MARBA-3410 file (N, C-alpha, C, O; in Angstrom, 1 decimal):
129
-3.3,27.5,-10.1,-2.9,26.1,-9.8,-1.5,26.1,-9.2,-1.4,26.1,-8.0 ~ -0.4,26.0,-9.9,0.9,26.0,-9.3,1.3,24.7,-8.7,0.5,23.8,-8.7 ~ 2.5,24.7,-8.1,2.9,23.5,-7.4,2.4,23.5,-6.0,2.2,24.5,-5.3 ~ 2.1,22.3,-5.5,1.6,22.2,-4.1,2.7,22.7,-3.1,3.9,22.5,-3.3 ~ 2.3,23.3,-2.0,3.2,23.7,-1.0,2.8,23.2,0.4,1.7,22.5,0.5
3.6,23.3,1.4,3.3,22.9,2.7,3.2,21.4,2.8,4.0,20.7,2.1 ~ 2.3,20.8,3.5,2.2,19.4,3.7,1.9,18.6,2.4,2.4,17.5,2.3 ~ 1.2,19.3,1.5,0.9,18.6,0.2,2.0,18.6,-0.8,1.9,18.0,-1.8 ~ 3.1,19.3,-0.5,4.2,19.3,-1.4,4.9,18.0,-1.6,5.4,17.6,-2.6 ~ 5.0,17.2,-0.5,5.6,15.9,-0.5,4.6,14.9,-0.8,3.7,14.5,0.0
4.6,14.4,-2.0,3.6,13.4,-2.5,4.2,12.0,-2.5,3.5,11.1,-3.1 ~ 5.3,11.8,-1.9,5.9,10.4,-1.8,5.0,9.6,-0.9,4.5,10.1,0.1 ~ 4.9,8.3,-1.2,4.2,7.4,-0.3,4.8,6.0,-0.4,5.4,5.6,-1.4 ~ 4.7,5.3,0.7,5.2,3.9,0.7,3.9,3.1,1.0,3.1,3.3,1.9 ~ 3.7,2.1,0.2,2.5,1.2,0.3,2.9,-0.2,0.6,3.7,-0.8,-0.1
2.5,-0.7,1.8,2.8,-2.1,2.2,1.5,-2.9,2.2,0.4,-2.4,2.6 ~ 1.5,-4.1,1.7,0.4,-5.0,1.7,0.8,-6.2,2.6,1.7,-6.9,2.2 ~ 0.1,-6.4,3.7,0.4,-7.5,4.6,-0.7,-8.6,4.3,-1.9,-8.3,4.5 ~ -0.3,-9.7,3.8,-1.1,-10.8,3.4,-1.3,-11.7,4.7,-0.4,-12.5,5.0 ~ -2.4,-11.6,5.3,-2.7,-12.4,6.5,-3.3,-13.8,6.2,-3.5,-14.6,7.1
-3.4,-14.1,4.9,-4.0,-15.4,4.5,-3.0,-16.5,4.5,-1.8,-16.2,4.2 ~ -3.4,-17.7,4.7,-2.5,-18.9,4.7,-2.4,-19.5,3.4,-1.4,-20.3,3.1 ~ -3.3,-19.3,2.5,-3.4,-20.1,1.3,-3.5,-19.4,0.0,-3.7,-20.0,-1.1 ~ -3.3,-18.0,0.0,-3.4,-17.3,-1.3,-2.3,-16.3,-1.3,-1.8,-15.8,-0.3 ~ -1.8,-16.0,-2.5,-0.9,-14.8,-2.8,-1.7,-13.8,-3.5,-2.7,-14.0,-4.1
-1.2,-12.5,-3.4,-1.9,-11.4,-4.1,-0.8,-10.5,-4.7,0.3,-10.4,-4.2 ~ -1.3,-9.7,-5.7,-0.4,-8.8,-6.4,-1.1,-7.5,-6.5,-2.3,-7.4,-6.7 ~ -0.3,-6.4,-6.4,-0.8,-5.0,-6.6,-0.3,-4.6,-8.0,0.9,-4.5,-8.2 ~ -1.2,-4.2,-8.8,-0.9,-3.7,-10.1,-1.2,-2.2,-10.2,-2.3,-1.8,-9.8 ~ -0.3,-1.4,-10.7,-0.5,0.1,-10.8,-1.4,0.3,-12.0,-1.3,-0.3,-13.0
-2.3,1.2,-11.8,-3.2,1.7,-12.8,-2.7,3.1,-13.3,-2.8,4.0,-12.5 ~ -2.3,3.2,-14.5,-1.6,4.4,-14.9,-2.7,5.5,-15.1,-3.9,5.3,-15.0 ~ -2.2,6.7,-15.5,-3.0,7.9,-15.6,-4.1,7.8,-16.6,-5.1,8.5,-16.6 ~ -3.9,6.9,-17.6,-4.9,6.8,-18.7,-5.9,5.8,-18.3,-6.9,5.5,-19.0 ~ -5.8,5.1,-17.1,-6.7,4.2,-16.6,-6.4,2.7,-17.0,-7.2,1.8,-16.7
-5.2,2.5,-17.6,-4.8,1.2,-18.0,-4.1,0.5,-16.9,-3.2,1.1,-16.3 ~ -4.5,-0.7,-16.6,-3.8,-1.5,-15.5,-2.5,-2.1,-16.1,-2.6,-2.8,-17.1 ~ -1.4,-2.0,-15.4,-0.2,-2.6,-15.9,-0.3,-4.1,-15.7,-0.9,-4.6,-14.7 ~ 0.2,-4.9,-16.6,0.1,-6.3,-16.5,1.1,-6.9,-15.5,0.8,-7.9,-14.8 ~ 2.3,-6.3,-15.4,3.3,-6.8,-14.4,3.0,-6.2,-13.1,2.8,-5.0,-13.0
2.9,-7.0,-12.0,2.6,-6.4,-10.7,3.8,-5.6,-10.1,4.9,-5.9,-10.4 ~ 3.4,-4.6,-9.4,4.4,-3.8,-8.7,4.9,-4.4,-7.4,6.0,-4.2,-6.9 ~ 4.0,-5.3,-6.8,4.5,-6.1,-5.7,3.6,-7.3,-5.6,2.5,-7.4,-6.1 ~ 4.2,-8.4,-5.1,3.5,-9.7,-4.9,3.7,-10.0,-3.4,4.8,-10.0,-2.9 ~ 2.6,-10.3,-2.7,2.6,-10.6,-1.3,2.2,-12.1,-1.2,1.0,-12.4,-1.5
3.1,-12.9,-0.7,2.8,-14.3,-0.5,2.2,-14.5,0.9,2.2,-13.6,1.7 ~ 1.6,-15.7,1.2,0.9,-16.0,2.4,1.8,-15.6,3.7,3.0,-15.9,3.7 ~ 1.2,-14.9,4.6,1.8,-14.5,5.9,3.0,-13.6,5.6,4.0,-13.7,6.4 ~ 3.0,-12.8,4.6,4.2,-11.9,4.3,3.7,-10.5,4.0,2.5,-10.3,3.7 ~ 4.6,-9.6,4.1,4.4,-8.2,3.9,5.4,-7.8,2.8,6.5,-8.0,2.9
4.9,-7.1,1.8,5.7,-6.5,0.8,5.4,-5.0,0.5,4.2,-4.6,0.8 ~ 6.4,-4.3,0.1,6.2,-2.8,0.0,6.6,-2.3,-1.4,7.5,-2.9,-2.0 ~ 6.0,-1.2,-1.8,6.3,-0.6,-3.1,6.4,1.0,-2.8,5.6,1.5,-2.0 ~ 7.3,1.6,-3.5,7.4,3.1,-3.4,6.4,3.6,-4.4,6.4,3.2,-5.6 ~ 5.6,4.6,-4.0,4.6,5.1,-4.9,4.4,6.6,-4.6,5.3,7.2,-3.9
3.3,7.2,-5.1,3.0,8.6,-4.8,1.5,8.7,-4.5,0.7,7.8,-4.9 ~ 1.1,9.8,-3.9,-0.3,10.1,-3.7,-1.0,10.1,-5.0,-0.5,10.5,-6.0 ~ -2.3,9.8,-4.9,-3.2,9.7,-6.1,-2.9,8.6,-7.1,-3.5,8.6,-8.1 ~ -1.9,7.7,-6.8,-1.7,6.6,-7.7,-2.7,5.5,-7.3,-3.1,5.4,-6.1 ~ -3.2,4.8,-8.3,-4.2,3.7,-8.0,-3.6,2.4,-8.3,-2.8,2.2,-9.1
-4.1,1.4,-7.5,-3.6,0.0,-7.6,-4.8,-0.9,-7.6,-5.8,-0.6,-6.9 ~ -4.8,-2.0,-8.3,-5.7,-3.1,-8.2,-5.0,-4.2,-7.5,-3.9,-4.6,-7.9 ~ -5.6,-4.7,-6.4,-5.1,-5.8,-5.7,-5.8,-7.1,-6.2,-7.0,-7.2,-6.0 ~ -5.0,-8.0,-6.8,-5.6,-9.2,-7.4,-5.0,-10.4,-6.8,-3.9,-10.4,-6.2 ~ -5.7,-11.6,-6.9,-5.1,-12.8,-6.6,-3.9,-13.1,-7.5,-3.9,-12.6,-8.6
-3.0,-13.9,-7.0,-1.8,-14.1,-7.8,-1.4,-15.6,-7.7,-1.5,-16.1,-6.5 ~ -1.1,-16.4,-8.7,-0.8,-15.9,-10.0,-2.0,-15.8,-10.9,-2.0,-15.2,-12.0 ~ -3.1,-16.5,-10.6,-4.4,-16.4,-11.4,-5.0,-15.0,-11.1,-5.7,-14.8,-10.1 ~ -4.8,-14.1,-12.0,-5.1,-12.7,-11.7,-6.5,-12.2,-12.2,-6.8,-11.0,-12.3 ~ -7.4,-13.2,-12.4,-8.8,-12.8,-12.8,-9.6,-12.2,-11.7,-10.6,-11.5,-12.0
-9.3,-12.4,-10.5,-10.1,-12.0,-9.3,-9.5,-10.7,-8.7,-8.3,-10.7,-8.3 ~ -10.2,-9.6,-8.8,-9.8,-8.4,-8.1,-10.3,-8.4,-6.7,-11.5,-8.5,-6.5 ~ -9.4,-8.2,-5.7,-9.8,-8.2,-4.3,-10.3,-6.8,-3.9,-11.2,-6.7,-3.2 ~ -9.5,-5.8,-4.4,-9.9,-4.4,-4.0,-9.1,-3.4,-4.8,-8.1,-3.8,-5.5 ~ -9.5,-2.2,-4.7,-8.7,-1.1,-5.3,-8.1,-0.3,-4.2,-8.7,-0.2,-3.1
-6.9,0.3,-4.4,-6.2,1.1,-3.4,-5.8,2.4,-4.0,-5.3,2.5,-5.1 ~ -6.1,3.5,-3.3,-5.6,4.8,-3.7,-5.2,5.6,-2.4,-6.0,5.7,-1.5 ~ -4.0,6.0,-2.4,-3.6,6.9,-1.3,-3.9,8.3,-1.7,-3.2,8.9,-2.5 ~ -4.9,8.9,-1.1,-5.3,10.2,-1.5,-4.5,11.4,-1.0,-4.3,12.4,-1.6 ~ -3.9,11.2,0.2,-3.0,12.2,0.8,-1.9,11.4,1.5,-2.0,10.3,1.9
-0.7,12.1,1.6,0.4,11.5,2.2,0.2,11.4,3.7,-0.1,12.4,4.4 ~ 0.2,10.1,4.3,0.0,10.0,5.7,1.2,10.5,6.5,2.1,9.6,6.8 ~ 1.3,11.7,6.8,2.5,12.3,7.5,2.8,11.7,8.8,3.9,11.6,9.2 ~ 1.7,11.3,9.6,2.0,10.8,10.9,2.6,9.4,10.9,3.1,8.9,11.9 ~ 2.7,8.8,9.7,3.4,7.5,9.5,4.6,7.6,8.6,5.1,6.6,8.1
5.1,8.8,8.4,6.2,9.1,7.5,5.9,8.7,6.0,6.8,8.4,5.2 ~ 4.6,8.9,5.7,4.2,8.6,4.3,3.9,7.1,4.0,3.7,6.8,2.8 ~ 3.7,6.3,5.0,3.6,4.9,4.9,2.1,4.5,5.1,1.5,4.8,6.1 ~ 1.5,3.8,4.1,0.2,3.2,4.3,0.3,1.7,4.3,1.0,1.1,3.4 ~ -0.3,1.1,5.2,-0.2,-0.4,5.4,-1.6,-0.9,5.2,-2.6,-0.5,5.9
-1.8,-1.9,4.3,-3.0,-2.6,4.0,-2.9,-4.0,4.5,-2.0,-4.7,4.2 ~ -3.9,-4.4,5.3,-4.0,-5.8,5.8,-5.1,-6.5,5.0,-6.2,-6.0,4.9 ~ -4.8,-7.7,4.5,-5.8,-8.5,3.8,-6.0,-9.8,4.6,-5.0,-10.5,4.8 ~ -7.2,-10.1,4.9,-7.5,-11.2,5.7,-8.8,-11.9,5.2,-9.6,-11.2,4.5 ~ -9.1,-13.1,5.6,-10.3,-13.8,5.2,-11.1,-14.0,6.5,-11.8,-15.0,6.7
-11.1,-13.0,7.4,-11.9,-13.2,8.6,-13.4,-13.3,8.3,-13.9,-12.6,7.4 ~ -14.1,-14.0,9.1,-15.5,-14.2,8.9,-16.3,-13.0,9.4,-17.4,-12.8,8.8 ~ -15.8,-12.3,10.3,-16.5,-11.1,10.8,-15.5,-10.1,11.4,-14.4,-10.5,11.8 ~ -15.9,-8.8,11.4,-14.9,-7.8,12.0,-14.6,-8.1,13.5,-13.5,-7.8,13.9 ~ -15.6,-8.7,14.2,-15.4,-9.0,15.6,-14.3,-10.0,15.8,-13.7,-10.1,16.9
-14.0,-10.9,14.8,-13.0,-11.9,15.0,-11.6,-11.4,14.7,-10.6,-12.2,14.9 ~ -11.5,-10.2,14.3,-10.1,-9.6,14.0,-9.4,-9.1,15.3,-10.1,-8.6,16.2 ~ -8.1,-9.3,15.3,-7.3,-8.9,16.4,-6.8,-7.5,16.1,-5.6,-7.4,15.6 ~ -7.6,-6.5,16.3,-7.2,-5.1,15.9,-5.9,-4.6,16.6,-5.1,-3.9,16.1 ~ -5.8,-5.0,17.9,-4.6,-4.5,18.6,-3.4,-5.2,18.1,-2.3,-4.7,18.0
-3.5,-6.5,17.6,-2.4,-7.2,17.0,-2.1,-6.6,15.7,-0.9,-6.5,15.3 ~ -3.1,-6.2,14.9,-2.8,-5.5,13.6,-2.1,-4.1,13.9,-1.2,-3.8,13.1 ~ -2.5,-3.4,14.9,-1.9,-2.1,15.2,-0.4,-2.4,15.5,0.5,-1.6,15.1 ~ -0.1,-3.4,16.3,1.3,-3.7,16.7,2.1,-4.1,15.4,3.3,-3.7,15.2 ~ 1.5,-4.9,14.5,2.2,-5.3,13.3,2.4,-4.1,12.4,3.5,-4.0,11.8
1.4,-3.2,12.3,1.5,-2.0,11.5,2.7,-1.2,12.0,3.5,-0.7,11.2 ~ 2.8,-1.0,13.3,3.9,-0.2,13.9,5.3,-0.9,13.5,6.2,-0.2,13.1 ~ 5.4,-2.2,13.6,6.6,-2.9,13.3,7.0,-2.7,11.8,8.1,-2.5,11.4 ~ 6.0,-2.9,10.9,6.2,-2.7,9.5,6.7,-1.3,9.2,7.7,-1.2,8.4 ~ 6.1,-0.3,9.8,6.6,1.1,9.5,8.0,1.3,10.0,8.8,1.9,9.4
8.3,0.7,11.2,9.6,0.9,11.8,10.7,0.1,11.0,11.8,0.7,10.7 ~ 10.4,-1.1,10.5,11.3,-1.9,9.7,11.6,-1.2,8.4,12.7,-1.3,7.8 ~ 10.5,-0.6,7.8,10.7,0.0,6.5,11.6,1.3,6.6,12.4,1.6,5.6 ~ 11.5,2.0,7.7,12.3,3.2,7.8,11.8,4.3,7.0,10.7,4.3,6.5 ~ 12.7,5.3,6.8,12.3,6.5,6.0,12.2,6.2,4.6,12.9,5.3,4.1
11.4,6.9,3.8,11.4,6.8,2.4,12.8,7.2,1.8,13.3,8.3,2.1 ~ 13.4,6.3,1.1,14.8,6.6,0.6,14.9,7.6,-0.5,16.0,8.1,-0.8 ~ 13.8,8.0,-1.1,13.8,9.0,-2.1,13.9,10.4,-1.5,13.5,10.7,-0.4 ~ 14.5,11.3,-2.3,14.7,12.6,-1.8,13.4,13.4,-1.7,12.6,13.3,-2.7 ~ 13.1,14.1,-0.7,11.9,14.8,-0.6,12.0,16.0,-1.6,13.0,16.4,-2.0
10.8,16.6,-1.9,10.8,17.7,-2.8,11.5,18.9,-2.2,11.5,19.1,-1.0 ~ 12.0,19.8,-3.1,12.6,21.0,-2.6,11.6,21.9,-2.0,10.5,22.0,-2.5 ~ 11.9,22.6,-0.9,11.0,23.6,-0.3,10.9,24.7,-1.3,11.9,25.2,-1.8 ~ 9.6,25.1,-1.5,9.4,26.2,-2.5,9.0,27.4,-1.9,8.7,28.4,-2.6
END
């Protein structure tokens, strides 16, 4: 087993949730290693806003409506550090009626801006082993 080396040694990740909806807020709750979901959200994204949390690969999150948290929108797990984005994963949540109605080039441009504005992960990278 041992410690991961190479690209897999750096397990830091930044998770951003961009809420494209006009009328709902959502919250991401970390699910710990025992499978228990934390009651306090790690991030809350209000309408037409983007919020970010520092996390690690293989961490799980439940994305729920906020403040009424009975509805789970989806689960999120960053399985590998996305090195081409500096470890940043961006999730867009929308209520589009069909995939064809989405402005994918607009999402790509927003994604690029979100990554640029966030900058580098402020945590120290792991020591080279």
